[in-house]
Each structure stands twice: as C-alpha cells, then as structure tokens.
C-alpha positions in Angstrom: 4.8 27.7 -15.3 7.8 25.4 -16.1 8.6 25.0 -12.4 5.1 23.8 -11.6 5.1 21.4 -14.5 8.4 20.1 -13.4 7.3 19.6 -9.7 3.8 18.2 -10.3 4.0 16.3 -13.5 7.6 15.2 -14.0 8.4 14.3 -10.4 5.0 12.8 -9.9 4.2 14.5 -6.5 0.6 15.0 -7.4 0.1 11.4 -8.4 1.9 10.2 -5.3 -0.3 12.3 -3.1 -3.4 11.2 -4.8 -2.3 7.5 -4.6 -1.5 7.7 -0.9 -4.8 9.5 -0.2 -6.7 6.9 -2.2 -5.1 4.0 -0.3 -5.8 5.8 3.0 -9.5 6.1 2.0 -9.5 2.4 1.0 -8.1 1.5 4.4 -10.7 3.6 6.2 -13.5 2.2 4.1 -12.4 -1.4 4.7 -12.0 -0.8 8.5 -15.6 0.6 8.5 -16.8 -2.4 6.5 -15.1 -4.7 8.9 -16.6 -3.1 12.0 -20.1 -2.8 10.5 -20.5 -6.4 9.2 -18.0 -8.3 11.4 -17.0 -10.4 8.4 -13.6 -12.1 8.0 -13.5 -10.7 4.4 -13.7 -7.1 5.8 -10.8 -7.8 8.2 -8.7 -9.3 5.4 -9.6 -6.3 3.2 -8.5 -3.9 5.9 -5.2 -5.8 6.3 -4.6 -5.8 2.6 -5.2 -2.1 2.3 -2.8 -1.4 5.1 -0.1 -3.5 3.4 -0.7 -1.6 0.2 -0.4 1.7 2.0 2.8 0.6 3.8 4.3 -0.6 0.5 3.5 2.6 -1.3 4.9 4.7 1.5 8.1 2.5 1.5 8.5 3.2 -2.2 8.1 7.0 -1.7 10.4 7.3 1.4 13.2 4.9 0.6 15.1 7.2 -1.9 15.4 9.8 0.8 16.3 7.5 3.7 18.4 4.9 1.9 21.4 6.9 0.7 24.1 5.2 -1.4 26.4 5.3 1.6 23.9 3.5 3.8 23.2 0.9 1.0 26.9 0.2 0.8 27.2 -0.1 4.6 24.2 -2.5 4.7 25.8 -5.1 2.5 24.4 -7.0 -0.5 22.0 -9.3 1.3 20.3 -6.6 3.4 20.2 -4.4 0.3 18.4 -7.0 -1.7 15.9 -7.6 1.2 15.2 -3.9 1.5 14.8 -3.6 -2.3 12.3 -6.6 -2.4 10.3 -5.6 0.6 8.0 -3.0 -1.1 7.1 -5.3 -3.9 6.3 -8.0 -1.4 4.1 -5.7 0.6 2.3 -4.5 -2.5 1.7 -8.0 -3.8 0.5 -9.3 -0.4 -1.7 -6.2 0.0 -3.3 -6.6 -3.4 -3.9 -10.3 -2.7 -5.5 -9.3 0.7 -7.8 -6.8 -0.9 -9.0 -9.2 -3.6 -9.4 -12.1 -1.2 -11.1 -9.8 1.3 -13.6 -8.6 -1.3 -14.3 -12.2 -2.4 -14.6 -13.3 1.2 -16.9 -10.5 2.2 -19.1 -11.2 -0.8 -19.3 -14.9 0.1 -20.1 -14.0 3.7 -23.0 -11.8 2.5 -24.3 -14.6 0.3 -24.3 -17.0 3.3 -26.1 -14.4 5.5 -29.0 -14.1 3.0 
C-alpha cells in the first residue's frame, strides 16, 4: 500500500494523467466547436487549448529530457529560455482559451 501511495499521490502521476487527459478533451471539444460554428472564437479556443497541452507536456517531460549535463552544456541563456518556455505556453494558452470563449460568445450574440 505504501508503494501505491508513493507513486500515485506523492509523485503526482494520477493528477498529471488526469490533467493531460482533461486538456486533451478541452482541445477536442474546442476543435469540434470551431468546426461546427465556424467562429473565430472557437479557433482561438482550440489554439489556446493546444498551447496549454503543449505547456503541460513540456513541464512533465523536461525533467527526464533535460539532464544536468545537458543544461550545463546549453549555457545560461538557452537554459533560461528553456525554463521560461512552459510558463509562456501556459500563459498564452490560458489567454487564448479565455479570449476564445469570450469571442465565441460575442459571435453567438451577433448571430441571434
């Protein structure tokens, strides 16, 4: 029981899997919304959800890919850019989702 608790709760694998699954479902729903209504808000929502998914996957994969030796070989500037990239993707993705929802709602008001 202690091993399962350590893997699922302490290391957060369950929350990571649920988070990535939720972002994937958000992306699929936004693509469907964009295709069904052909609104610019739906397209922006789909782009934002894709950026959120990419940012989250970057956060999950970077500890395995970016070893300390690789970080040292990249140099300080590249290391800073690689460290800031996930936060930039997540911020732009959230802005895209919010702006896309607002834009789709405005588009629906204009259609009525």
